[in-house]
N, C-alpha and C positions, 0 to 999 in steps of 0.2 A: 514773606510777609502778612498780615492775616486782615484783611480788608470785610467789613461786616455793612451790610445796609442793614435799616434798621424796620422790619416789618409791623405794621400798624393800617389804623382803617385809612388811607391815603391812597390816590389813583397817580396813577402817569409814572411808577415806579419800575415799570420794563422799560422806558426809554432810557432810564439810569442804568439798567441791567447792560442794555447795549451798548451803551457808550463807553463801560467799562472792557465789556468783549474788544468793543474795537480798537481799544490800546490793549488787551491780552491781559487785565489784572484781574485776576479771582478773586472772588468774593464769595460771602457768605452772606445770605437772605433769611434774617431770622429776630423771634420777639424776644428768643430764650436770652434769661439774664446773663448768666454764666459765662458764655459765649460772646454777647456785646461787652460787657468786663476785661474780659482777657484777649478783643480783638487792638491791634496796632492803631488801624480808624476805621470813624464811624461817619457812616452817610445816615442823613436824618432827609429825605427826602420828599414830593409830593402833591397831589396837588387836591383837595378839599378843602370844608367848611370849619371852620375854626372853635367850634361849640361841640358838635359833633367827635370830632379829631382828638381835641382835648378828653374830653368823657372816657373815649375808648383809651386812653392811655392811662388817666387815674382809673381806668378799670384792670389796665394789666400791671400797675405800679411804672409805667415806661416815663410819667411825670416827674417822678422820685430817680429814679436810676437815671436820666440823661441829665441834669443837673451837675449829677457828682461824679462824672467820669472826668479821667484826668488824661487821658490822650486826646490826638486831635479828632474833633467831632466837626463835621461841615452839615449842616440846614442849607434846603432849597424850599425855594417858595414856600408853599405852609409851614415845611420844617423852620425858616428862617423866623416866620412871624411866629408857633408857638413859642419859638428860644427868647420873646420878649416877655414886659409885663404883664399885657392885656389887648385884646385886641376888642375894637366898635362892633365888627363881626358877631352879632349877637351877644353884646357884653361879654368877652368869654376871658376868666382869667385865664393866663396862659404861664408858663415856665419860670419868666422873671432871672433866665439869664442876662438878658440885657435890658437892663430897666430905662422902658422904653414902651410908648402906647403905642400903639398900629389904628392906624385912621382909616376911614373911606373918604377916599377922592372926591373931595367937593363935586358938585352937578355945576359945570363952569360950560357955559353957551363956545361950541366949536370943538369941545373934546366928550369924546365917549368913555364911561367905565359899563366896560373893565378898561384898562392900559392892554392895549392886545398886540403886540408888535415887536417889530427890533426897533431897540432903542441905543444910545451908546451910554455910557459908563466914565466917568471922567475922576480925578481927584484919588490915583492909587497910595494907598498907605497902606499894601498888605502883603505877604509872599506870596500870595496866591493870585499875584497878578505879576510876577515875575514873567520876564518875557513878552507879557500883552502887550501889542502897540496904543498909543495913548486913544482915548474914543473910541476904543471896542466896540463896537456893537454885539450887543445880546439880544435875545430872546424873552420877554413878557409875557403873563399873561394874570391879573391880578387885579382889584377893585379899591383892593387895603395897602398901606404902606405903613414903613416905618420911618419917621421924618428925620432929619441930617439930624444927628447927635453927638454925643464924645466916640459910640461906638463906628463911629461910622468909617469905616477904610475904602468907598467906592461910592457913587454919588449919580442919580440921574435926575432928568426935569420929564417930567408930565403933571401938567396944571400946575405944578411949584415941585420943586427940589426933594428927594426923596433920599432914604439911604439904598442903594443899590446892593451895596455889602456890610457886613457888619463883623466886629472882629473883637473880642474880649477873653484874653487867656488864651484854654486851647478851644475856645470857640469860634468857627468861623460860619459864614450865613450869607446867603446871597437869594435877592430875593426875584433872579430873571431863573431861566431852567437851561445851567451850561450843557444839559445830556445831550439839546436840540440848537447849540449855538456856533455851529461850525466850529472852525479851527478855534477860535476862541474861547469857546467854551471848555473844548476838548485841554487846552493850554492848563484853563483854571485846573480841569479834575487833577489831572498830572502833578501841577506842583501843590495840589493838596495830599496826595498820594506821597510824594517828596519830602512831605513836612518830618 
């Protein structure tokens, strides 16, 4: 099985590589369109700012390539947000795989933004959550989130409910960082690789 991690202008990709190394899954880290198209599984992870990252995707043609993929694709953190239609972060038009807008958490007394740390997810409706215990805890770091919508397959609550995971056809996404979410996060990665 050929798994590709998409190489683009984003941080924290190394921890995804370590997570795959831990479970003995081989991968290729590349931005080559032919390599990405021929992969069995594609992972689109990272940390970054929406407009800068989308500009990079447009410059390299990845903004058109990613939505055209037909194999299982898994976006995490900024990867998930860029798979949505629009982000309030610098008013950024994104890829539109999920027809939903990413919005900043509102300023709320008693809550810090970004939402940072461990929080539980619930309402699983995805193969990625197979064998996951109810209300599993995942590690989040984000100031923007997709609201609960028709594509939501797991949710979380911070200030208000938001989408912890999205799914549409062959596209899967998680707002949290699976790669640093302990055994539960590792289970999600393993489930993705088995799809």
